Each structure stands twice: as C-alpha cells, then as structure tokens.
N, C-alpha and C positions, 0 to 999 in steps of 0.2 A: 604577774608574780610567779617566778619559776619555783619548782620543787623537784627533789630527787625521787619522790615517791610516784610510782607509776600505778594508776588506779586502773584495775582490769575490768573487763566487761562481765557483767552478771548473766547467769542463765539458771533456769528453774532446776536443773539437775542438782545444783549446790544444796537445794532444799533437803535432798536425801540424806545429808550428813546429820540432820536433826533427828535425834533418836526417839522423839516423842511427838505428839500431836502438836503442831506449831501454832503460835498465836502471832498475828500479823496486824501491822498498822499501816495504812496508806494515808498520807497526809499531803494535800495540796489544795490550793484555792480552786474555786469552781472553774471548770474548763481546763484544769491543769493536766489531766490525763489519768486520774486514778481509776475512773470508771472503765476506760478502755483496757487498762492494765488488769483490772479485776477479771475481765472475761477470760483472758488467757491464763491468768493465774489460777482461777477456779477450775479451769479445764485440766490443767496439770494436776492440781490437787485431787480432783475427782478421779483421774486415771491411776493416781498413786493409791489413795486410800479407799476408793470405791464406796463412798458414802452411801449409807442406808436411807438417811434423811438430811436435807438441807433446809435450814430455818433462816429466815431473813426478818430484820426489824427495821422498817423504813416507812415513812408516810408518803413517799412519792413513787417508789419503784413499781408498786402494784398499779398505780394510776398510769405511768408512762411505759409500762412493760420494761423497766430497766434491768430486770433479771430473767430474761426469757429462758434461760437453761434449766430452771427449777420449777416446782410445783407452786402455782400461784396461791394456792390455799394455805401455804405455809409462810406467807409474808404478813407480818402483823404491824400495826401502826403505833403500838406502844410496847413497853416493856414488861407488862403485867403477866405475860405467859412465860417469861424467861425462867422465873424461879421454879415453875412447875416442870419445865423441861429439864432443868439441872437436877431437881429432886428425883425425877423419874429415872435419870441416868445413874445417879448415886445409889438409889435403893434397888436398882436391878439386881436380882440374885445371881445373874449369870456371871461367872468369872471374868474379871476385866480383860484378860487376854483373848477371850472369846467374843467380846463385845464388838459390833461392827462400828466403824467411825461414823461420826456425825459432823456437820459443819454449821456454824452460826455466823451470819453476816449481819453487820450493823452499818447502816448508811443514814445520812441526814441526822446525825446524832443529836444536834442542837435542839431538835424538836421532839426528841423521844423523852418519854417520862415513865418512871416506875412508881406508882402510887404517889404521884405528885412531885416526886424528887427528880432532878435533872440527871442526865446521862453521867456527868462528871461525878455526881455524888451518889451514884447507884452502888449499893453494897453487893448486889448480884454481879455487876461487872467486875468488881475487885475480886470477888470469889472466883469468877470465871477465868480470869487471867492468872491468878495465883495457884489454882489447884486443879481446874478441870482438864488440863492437858493429861492428868494421869488417868482420866476416864475416857480418853480417846475422843476428845471434842476439839475440833480445829476451829479457830476463831479468827475472823477477818474484820477489822473495823475501818471504816472510811470517814475521815474528818477533813474539813476545810482549813483547820488550823491545828497545829501540834498542842497548843495550850488548851484546847477543848477537851483533852483527856487527862484524867488524873495522873500524877507522878507515879503512883504504884503501878498503874496499868502499863505506862511506858517503860517501867523498870522490868516488868515481867514478859514484855513482848520478845519473841524469838527473832523476827524479822521486821524491819521498818524501811518503807519506801517513802522517800522525802523529795518533794519537788521544790523548786526555787520559791522562796517567800519574800513578799514585798514588805514584811514587818521586820523592823530592825531587832525587835525583842525576840521573835521566833528565829531569826538568823543567828542571833547570839547563843540561843538555846540549843540549836542544832550543833554548833561548834562546841559548845561546853559539854553536852550529853553524849554526842555520837563521834566527835573527833578528839576525844580526851587524850588519846596516846600520841598525839602529835608533839613533837619536841618543844615547840614554842608556839606562840600566837601567830607569828608569820607563817609557819608551816601549815597550821590549820586554815588560815585564811587562803593560802596558795592552793590547798587541796579543795576547798570550798569553791574557789574561782575556776579551778580546772574542770570540775564537774559541771557547775552552772556557768557554762561559757557561751550562753546563747543558743545552744542546740535545742530546738523545740521538743518539749515533753521529755527531756532527759532527766532522770532522777537519781538521787543517791540511795543505795541499798546498804543497810547495816545488817549484818548477820551477828546477832547477839549471841546465838547459841555456840559459836565456835570457841574452842578452848585453846590455850596456849599461844594466844596472840600477843605479839610484842610491838607491832607497828600498825599504822593504819591500813596499809595494803594487805594485811592479813584478813581483815573483816569488813573493809569498805570497798564497795563496787559502784558501777554506773550502769544504767540500763535505759533503753528506749522500748516501750512496749510495742508489740506488733500491731500494725494497722493496715488495712481493716482488720479488726479482731475476728477470730474464727466463730462461725455459727455452730453450735453444738447443743446437745441436750444431755443433762446429767443422767447418770444410770438409775438414780432413784425415780426421776421423771419417766424414763422409758419403761421401767418396771411397773409404775403405777398406771400408765396408759395401757400397757399390755394387760394388766390385771382387769381394768376397767372394761377393756375390749372383750376379754374372756367372759366376764360377768354378763356383759350385754348379749353375747352370743348364746351363752347358756340360757339366759331369760328368753331369748328369741326362740331357741329350740324348744323350750318347755312350753311356750305360748303356742307354737305351731303344732306341737304334739297334742296339747289340750284342745285346740280348735279341731284337729283331726278327729279326735275322740268324740268331740261333741257332734260333729258332722255325722259320725256313724252311729252314734248312740241315740241321737234325737230322732223321735218318731213324729212325723208331721200328721196330725189327726185330720186336719182339714186342708188337704192339698188343693192348690189353685192351679187350674190349667191355663197356661199362657196362650192366649189367642194369636193367631198369625197376624202379622201387621198388614198382610196382603188381603184385600177384600175382593172376592170374586164377584164378578158381575153376573147377575142372574140372565140366564139366556131367555130372550123374549120369544114367545110363541110366534110362529109364522102366521101371518094374516092372509097369506095367498091361499 
C-alpha cells in the first residue's frame, strides 16, 4: 500500500528539541531489539544530561549484568524504593535549576511490585511520568507489550519507540494512539506497513514533545539501533569507582604510615638473635 508521506530516519540529536527531562517508552516483544537500543540511547542521554545517579528497577538485569554501564548497587528488584527516591528529589532544598539530572530505568515491569500493587497500577509511576520531569528526572521504561503500561503513562511520555507487534489489539492501538493525524485509515495502514516492512529490528519512533505538527511526517520516524552496541561506562559509575579507589588509597597510606610508626615506636624487650642456618663443623684435633 503506497503513501505520499515520507517517513524520515530518526537520530538521537532530535531529543535535544525536548526542553525538559524526557520520559521514554520502549515497547517490543522479547528479542525485538529494545535492550540493544537502550545501550546507545542511555549513552546519548548520559552524555547530554551528565547524570549524577542512575537507578534501575528490574528483577533480571542485576543477575545477567544487563546494565553494565551503571552502578549495580542501584538496581532494585521491586518498586519499594521508588517513592523514597522521588521524595528525596522533591524535598531537596537546592533550587531546581541547580539540581543535577538523574535517570530511572524500568525493565521487566510485569514482575515489578510496589507494596503488592502491579506496575500498571502503581501510583508512583503515574506521578513519576506526570510531574517528575520538572525535577530533572529522566525516565526510561521497557515493556514487552504496550498495553502493560497505564494510559496516563503513555499519554505523558515524550518519546515512544515501538517495534512490530504480533497482537492485532496492540497493532490497532498503535495506529489509533500514535498515527492519529493520518487522513484516513488507509494512510495510517500504509505508514504502518512502510515502517514495519520486514527490516529486522526497525522501529517506529514517535516524538510526542514536538509542537505545531500537522501531519505524520512531522513527528513519526523510523530507526534501527546500532549493533553491536557501544561498550561504555556512565559518568556516575566512573566517579564512584574513582572515589572508591581514592578511599582505598587513603586507607592504604594511613595503614602504611601506622605500621611504619609502630615499627619505630615499638621497643622489643626480649630480642631474639637469629642463628645462622649454616652449621660450622668443629675441627677435629690431629691424632698424628
């Protein structure tokens, strides 16, 4: 099915047009390519926002080292710490414009719970997507199915990366929620098929933050993530390792100085002379 709309290629520099901390959704089935895209996406975001901290909520990433670029101590297996992180940021007396940016990553959301409530019904997640961008909090959520996220979260996201869905319900929801500016159903179907044309790992990118859009090609793009993805370490992880190394060196120097002083200050009241390991043979007197 042909269309007059030409869908352009997406690049990460387009995110710079977003004037606040973006909230991002990546939705694909398992093995669709969202984890690969996350690596290059987070590298770009870290270079731009220079995160002081990156927190992740996942039950598997810490086990399989799925997020090697961040401090593994900040990966949590449930949502119980989320409210505390948000409250700490909100109650911070530092002026908002002077606050450093932080990032929150959510993966394997189907198994995440907040005080017994599912991810989709989490009040903290709705609050996070609706207001925390004003507190310099970047949010990235990975899901296997678009319907696993509450409508309010989808509505408040700034960017959405969507891969082809095998569900007719999800396919229709993509066309209804993200291709709404198409002139008719035939045009939305044509755009959908032009993006998901069989190219492996090709995804649809929707830039919700763009204003003054009048047609699909104003805010809809396509993208294939870089592979193999770049190996990198976040600035917060490098800083933490450097600080840890400095602390170890300081402790080592203090210990060496302490041992040195002990050597000079200690008085051995009962010194023991070390005997030579060589045993001299007594010279036998001559019998002649």
